[in-house]
C-alpha positions in Angstrom: 50.6 165.2 -150.7 54.2 166.0 -150.4 55.8 164.6 -147.3 55.5 167.1 -144.4 57.8 166.8 -141.4 56.4 166.8 -137.9 58.5 166.9 -134.8 57.1 165.0 -131.8 58.4 164.7 -128.3 57.2 163.6 -124.9 58.3 163.0 -121.3 58.2 159.6 -119.8 54.4 159.9 -119.0 53.6 160.4 -122.7 55.9 157.8 -124.2 53.3 155.2 -125.1 50.8 157.9 -126.2 53.5 159.3 -128.5 54.2 155.9 -130.0 50.5 155.6 -131.1 50.5 159.2 -132.5 53.7 158.5 -134.4 52.2 155.4 -136.0 49.1 157.4 -137.0 51.1 160.3 -138.5 53.4 157.9 -140.4 50.4 156.1 -141.8 49.1 159.5 -143.1 52.3 160.1 -145.0 54.1 162.5 -142.5 57.8 162.2 -141.8 57.9 162.0 -138.0 61.0 163.2 -136.2 61.0 161.8 -132.7 63.0 163.9 -130.2 62.4 161.6 -127.2 61.8 160.4 -124.6 62.8 157.1 -126.1 61.6 155.0 -123.1 59.7 155.3 -119.9 62.7 156.4 -117.8 62.0 159.6 -116.0 63.0 162.8 -117.9 62.4 166.5 -117.3 59.7 168.0 -119.5 61.4 171.4 -119.8 64.3 169.7 -121.6 61.9 167.9 -124.0 60.1 171.2 -124.7 63.4 173.0 -125.3 64.5 170.3 -127.8 61.3 170.6 -129.8 61.3 174.4 -129.7 64.9 174.3 -131.0 63.9 172.0 -133.9 61.1 174.3 -134.9 63.3 177.4 -134.7 66.0 175.7 -136.8 63.4 174.8 -139.5 63.5 171.0 -139.0 59.7 171.2 -139.1 57.0 173.8 -139.1 54.8 172.1 -136.6 55.3 170.0 -133.5 53.5 167.7 -131.0 54.3 167.7 -127.3 53.0 165.2 -124.8 53.3 164.9 -121.0 50.9 163.5 -118.3 48.5 166.5 -118.3 50.0 168.6 -121.0 50.2 171.5 -118.6 53.8 171.5 -117.6 55.2 170.9 -121.1 53.0 173.6 -122.6 54.2 176.1 -120.1 57.8 175.1 -120.8 57.4 175.3 -124.6 55.7 178.7 -124.5 58.8 180.2 -122.8 60.6 179.9 -126.1 60.4 182.8 -128.6 58.4 181.9 -131.7 56.7 178.9 -130.1 52.9 179.1 -129.8 52.0 175.8 -128.0 48.3 175.1 -127.5 47.1 172.5 -125.0 44.1 170.9 -126.6 41.5 168.6 -125.2 39.0 168.6 -128.1 38.9 169.4 -131.8 37.3 172.8 -131.3 40.3 173.9 -129.3 42.7 172.4 -131.9 40.9 174.1 -134.8 40.7 177.5 -133.1 44.4 177.3 -131.9 45.3 177.2 -135.6 42.7 179.6 -137.0 43.0 182.3 -134.4 46.4 181.8 -132.8 48.6 180.3 -135.5 49.7 177.7 -133.0 52.7 175.8 -134.3 52.7 173.1 -131.5 49.8 171.1 -130.2 50.1 169.8 -126.7 48.3 166.7 -125.4 47.9 165.2 -122.0 48.4 161.4 -122.0 46.7 160.9 -118.7 43.7 163.1 -119.3 42.9 162.8 -123.0 41.8 159.5 -124.7 44.0 158.4 -127.6 41.2 158.6 -130.2 40.3 162.1 -129.1 44.0 163.0 -129.3 44.2 161.6 -132.8 41.2 163.7 -133.9 42.7 166.8 -132.3 46.0 166.2 -134.1 44.3 165.7 -137.4 42.3 168.9 -137.0 45.4 170.8 -135.9 47.4 169.7 -138.9 44.5 170.4 -141.4 43.5 173.8 -140.2 45.1 176.9 -141.7 45.7 180.2 -139.9 43.0 182.8 -140.8 45.3 185.8 -140.5 43.5 189.2 -140.7 42.7 190.6 -137.2 44.2 187.4 -135.7 47.5 188.1 -137.5 47.7 191.5 -135.7 47.3 189.8 -132.4 49.7 187.0 -133.1 52.3 189.6 -134.2 52.1 191.2 -130.7 53.3 188.0 -129.2 56.6 188.2 -131.0 
C-alpha cells in the first residue's frame, strides 16, 4: 500500500492513548502527523480540534483521529468546522457506519471510556471502510 497520511491529535487526557495509536498506525505503514498535545500539560481541546480541522481542510491528510477524555468535548469542537465530519466511536459497528453512511473524515475516541484494544479495532475499521455514497451521499451533501 502506498503510504497514507493520518493526522492525529489529543488533549492532555488523551496523550498516552494517542502514543499507543500512533505506534499502531506507524506499524501499519501510515505516515502519522502528530498535532499535539506533546505532553500531559493541560491544553484546551477546542484548540486541538481546530488544528486538526485546519490540517484536513488544507489537504495535509484526508482523515484524522482526535482523542480527549470522553471524546465528547473534542467531537463537538471538531464538528463546528466546515467540512469536518467527526464521529465519536465506542465500537467497530459505529466506526464502520460512520464511514459507510456519513463519510466521516475524523474518528473521535475517549481515552477514559474506551479500552485501547477496542480503540485500535475502531480505528482499523474506520480506515478500512469506504463511503457507500448513493442515498447517503445526498444526506452528507446537505451538511455542507
